[in-house]
N, C-alpha and C positions, 0 to 999 in steps of 0.2 A: 692208232687205237684209241677209241673213245676218251678212255680214264685217262691214256697216256697225256693225250690233248688237252685235259682238264687240268690234271695236274701240274703239269708245265706252264697253260698262262697262272694258276694259281700261285704259280712259286716267283712269277716276277717280280719283282718289285719298280724298278721305274726303268723309264728307257734312257736310254743315253741323252745325256743332254737334259736342255729344257723344254716345255711345251713350246709347241711353234708358236710362232709368232701370228698376228692375225692381223694387221697392217690396220691400214686407215677402216673404221669404224663408218656406218649408215650415219645419220644424225638422230641426234638424244630425241626422245619419244617414240620406237620403233612398233612400241606397244600400242599407239592411237592411232595412226593410220593404217594406209599403204606399205607397199615395199619399193615404191620406188626410187631410193635413195642406196637400195641392196648392189652393194660392190660399186659402187662411188669412188670412185680415188684409188678402189683395190682393183687386184690384177686375180680375179675370180677364176676358176676350174669352168669346164664346162658340161661337168657332169655331176649328178648330186647321186650319190648312193645311198639309200637309207636301208638298214635292218632291220627287219622288222619280222614277228613269228603267226600276226592275220593282218584283214583287213580294217581291222577295226582305225590308226591313227591314218592309214591311209583314205579311209572315208570322208574322216573331219578336213584333212586336208584338201583333197580333190573339192568337196562340196566349198570349205568356207574359206580357207587361205586364198587373199586376194592376191589374183594373178597368174592362177596355176589353172591350165589348159590339158586337161586330160586328152592323151594319145589313144590308150587302150590302158585293162584294167592294172599292169604295174608299170606305164610309164607315162608321162608326160611331160610339162615344158614350165618352169618360173621363168620368163622374158626367153634370153638366149641360150639358158642353162637349162640340159635336159636332165630330167628325173628316173630316177628308175629304182624301181621297188622290188629288195630281195627277200622274200617272204620265205619264210623253213615253218611249218609247222613245231610245236611245241614236242608233238609227241617223241615218247623215247628218248627227251633230251636231243631232238636233234638241232634246235634252233642254238641251244648254246652250242653243241659241236662244231656245229657252221660257222658262228660267228668267233669261237676257240681258235678255229684251223686260220679263220679270215687275219684276224686281227693278227696272228704273229707272222702274216708274211706283209702288216702294213708297211714297213719300213721303207721294202723294196719292191712293192707294188706300181704302175705307171701311175700317172696324176690321175688318170679315170677311172680306172681299178679300185681305186684307196675308199675306202667305208669313210663316208660324211657325217653319218648319225647312224646312231643304233638305240632299242629300244631295251628296255630292261623290265623286267619287273624284282617288286622289294623283298621277295622271299633270295632274292641273290644278287642283290644290288653291289653290296661290299664286295664279291666276287671282283666285280669291276671298278667299280670307285677307287678301291684303294690298289689302282694300280698305274700307271702313265696312261695307258691305252685312253685313259676319259680327260677331258679337255676340264680344268678349273669352269665357270660361268664368266668367270672375271676378268679371267681370259679374252673371253669374246666381246667384253666390254658392256655385259648385263649389270648393270650396279644392283645394289639394296633395295633403293629407291624403286627399280623397275617392280620387283617381286615381292613388294610391302604388301600386298592383300592375299598372297598366298598363304593359304597354312603350314602352319610350320612342322607338322609332323611329316607333310612331303617332301618337304626341303632334309630334314634332319636323316630320311631313309637314305639319300645319296650325297650326302656326307662322312668323308672320308676320314681315316684315323685321323688326320691332323687335321680336321675343322673344315675342310677347304667344299664347299657344292660344289658339283661334279654333274647335278644335271638337273632339270625342272620337266613338272605334270602336267597335265592342262585337268586332271580328275583327282577327287577326292575319294576315298570308297568307305566310309563310315558305316555300318552294316546294322542290321535289322532282319525282324523277324516277320517273314511273308505267310500269313494265314489263309485260310481256304475258305472265304465268306459261307460258303454255303455252309461247311462244317461247322463254323464257328452258330451260327443258326440254330445247327439241330443240336450242338452239345451245350452252348450256354445260353441259346435265345433271343441274344443276338450278334452282330457281326461289327457292334461298335469298335473300335480299338481300344474306346480306353477300359469296357466290358475284355475284353482278350488281354490286353494288357494285366490286368488285375489278375489272370488262371495262370500266365506265364511270368510271374516278374520278379521270381527268385527262381534257383534250380530248383528248391526244394517244392514247392509251387507247379512248377511245370511237369519235375518227373510226378505229382500228384496228379497232375489234371491226365497227363498218359492214360492213366486209366478209364478215364472218363471218355475220354476220344475215342479208346479202344473198345467202349460199351457202344459206342454209334456204328463200329465198324472203320475206324480209321487207324492207320497207325499216325504217332505224336510227330514224328518226323521219316523218312524213307530210310534211314539209314543212322548207323551210329556215327560215321563221318560228319555229316549234318551242321552238329556241335560243337563238332573240334575245335576248330578254328575261335570259336565265340571261348573257350576254355584257357586255351592257347596264349590267348592276346593278352590274357588276365594275370600272365606269371609274374612272379615277384624275384625270377634272377633269368639270366640266358642258359640255353643249351650246354655250354660251354664255360667252365670258371676255371683257371689257371688250368687250362689243357685235360682237365678232368671230364667227361658227359654227367650232366645231372641234370635229376626228371625234378622240375616244382610241381610242388605239393599240389596244384590247379589241376597239374596232366593225369595227376591220378585221380582225382576226383572224377575227374572224364571216363578214365578208364572204371572207376566204380561205379558211377551212374547208369554209363552206356550198360554193361556189364548185364544191370538188374532190369535195363530198357528191354534188353536181347532176348534173356530168360522169359521175361513175364512175356511176349510177343507184343510186346509195344512199338519195336521197332526192328529194319532189317542190318543186313550187315553188307549190303551190297556199295560195290568201287562207286567212289565219287563218277559220275557222267557216262557210266553205265547206263542200259536201253533198263533195267530193273530200277536204279536208281532216281533216273529221268521219268519214270512211270505216273507218279502223281504231279505232274505238271496237267494230268487229262484227268477227268475226272473219276474216270472206273480203277484210277490207281488209290485212290483214298487216302491220301497224306494229309496229315495236317497243316502241316510248317515244312518248311525252308528256312535258311537261314543266307543271309547274301548281301551284298551292297547295290546300287544302283544300275551296274552294268546288270548284275545277276537278273534281273526284270528283265530286259531288252534283251537282251545275250545267252542264257540258258534255261528258261523257262516256256520256250514254244509257242509263243506270245502269237506269232506269226500262221500260225497254225490254226486250221478254222477245227473248231470244237474242243478244244483245248481253254483250260479255267484260266489264261491269261487273255485269248483271243475276245471271249464272252466275259472280260473285266473283274473276275470272281475271284481275282487276290485282297487281300488285304494291308497294311504294315504298321506295326506296333514296334515298339521299344527291343522287346524280349528280357531276358533274366540278365545280361549284362553286354555292354557295350562292347565292339569289337570290330577290326578291319578286316578288307580280306580283298586283297591286290592294286591291282592301279599300274600305270605305268609309265617309266619318266622316258625323258628324250633325252641321250648326252651326244655330246661334239667328242665323234672322237678326233684323240691327236693324226694329225698328221694331216686333215680336210686341208683342199685347198678351196672351201668354200664356206670360211670360218663366216661373211658377213651374210650371204645368206640363209647358213645354217643359225644365225646370231637371232635374225627375222622371222625365222621359221618360230624358234622358240619363243620368242617373245610373242608374235600374233597369238601364236596357239594355248598359251597359258596366261598370259596379264589382260589383251582385249579386250575388255566388259563386254563390247556385242557380240563376238565372237564367243566367248563362256555362256552368253545366254540365250546366243542361237544351238548352243552345244545341247542344254539342258532341254531346249521346246522340241529340237529335231530326234535328237537321240535318247532322252529321259537319262540323261546320267546325272551327274551329280559333279560340280567343276571345282577346279581349285581358287574361288574367286571368296573370298568373304564376303565385300560387300553385293559383288551380284548374286551369292547365297541366298542372305538375310533379305536380299528384295526381292524375291521371289518367292522364297516361304511364306513371305504377306501379306501373296499377292493371290486373292480369292480367285483372280481369272486363269491361274496355271490348274493344270492338276494333270491326272495318270491315267489316260482308260485302260491302262492295262490292270490298273488299285482300284478301277471302279468311279475314280471319278475324284480321289482319294491325293489329297497336294501334301506327300510323305515328307518336303525338304524340309519342315522346320524339324522331326524328328533325324534327318542326317547332320543341320548345322548342331544341334545340339550332342552327337554323339560323335562328331569327327574334335569339338573342339578337349572332349577329355582324351586323346587318342595317346597313351605314354608308346614311345618308340626304344624308350631306355633299352629292355633287352632284347634287341634285334643283335644279331651274330652273321655271319659266314656260313656259320654251318646250320644254320634255319632248315632251306630245303632238307636237305638230307637228312637229318632231323624226325625232321618234321614227316616226311615220306616213312622215313622206316619204322619208327614207332605205330603210325596207323595200320603201315602194312604188318606188322607183328603180333599187336594187339588184335585183329581182327580173327588170328589165329587163339588166341584167348576167347573172345567171344563167341566164338562157332562151335568150342570146345574140343580143339584139335593140341592145345596144349593150355600145362597150366600157366600162371599166374607169371614164377619163376621161370619155366619156359620160355615164353616168352617176350620176358624181359632181357634173357642172354641171348634170343635171336636177335632184339634189336642192336642190343651193345654190339653186337660181333657186326653185324652190318655195319653199323656205323662208321666201327673200326677198320674195317676194309674200303670204306669211302675215305677215311681220315687215319688214315696209318699216325699222325701224328700226336693223334687222342689216346687217352687211356681210360680204365671203370672201374 
């Protein structure tokens, strides 16, 4: 059963014995050049198994990692090592369920079947990094000097409860407000980012602007869930304190503000990723803005579809009411890998090589985890985003990423955030009172995490 597998993994403390020995490592400086020394002096495995939920990381490795040769969509080679991509979609928790089941067999699996690397997201990172299934990056031979240019928050996300770093990311995911330029011209008489920012500079101003936007026939956001992450990233305490579920004041601010916007008809209650929610990616959808990080523009706004707002360069970016982050992907080395040298080099190349970092930005419109590269590109008048009408948004991202505070993350975030939004939808739509919706939330979270109280 899915829940049983999840609870078993969360209950695991540490695997018997110490983390696997990595053997001799490639020469220092693997983050500067190619991978010609990978495996030198080490008996490496012949199959590299990488577990992930989509093709995002695969595309970057296939196109940018030195020496990768593509065989087909889910297979390739690096030297004499066969690379196998195990991609299971996130829907219905399928990716985590599959990963959990496979990790539980890691100790007894044949060498060619062992997981070598797997990817995780911030919402459930602690579930994995606080177990022995993930290797400390230092045990791969990765030093503090190797990763000195990365943004600290990206390391905080995958640091376990003992202060040990267990993964690396190529991404930084500070968020901004993406606005429909045509709508801005109609409402404010200008689509200049500074003009728009003045009208969305804090939540009181944002909520007041919703009426002006509505008067021109637009929803301020597609759904109440669009603003949720911005509020939830600015809390003063975690979801769980001493085993008790707590609801931060800023989360309740989201409830109160969202209820008022829904009741006034200024936004809807569509589920994230639904067709109704994404209708605003097209002009006829009549949505003024969405909140998101760099990956949101490239992966989620239908910018490759002719006729969409993004396809025609019709979005702009501004800071919005509060700073926030959304998502990101972290690379973890699985304990038991028989390819530690290759895993090390992939992690270094894809998260610290400044040229590869720059190439990721220009090729994928991503924001990467390399402070010098991002600051240089933010000041580069030659870089611009077609989807954002020629705007260079990197300075906004740089400003946002430095202010990120991850001190209130907990291993319960994914479940609490999902159940809270689900329960509040009942309240917003008038199917429950606030107290009834809160009761639904508490009961759903305790069912997921029986050790908690409220």
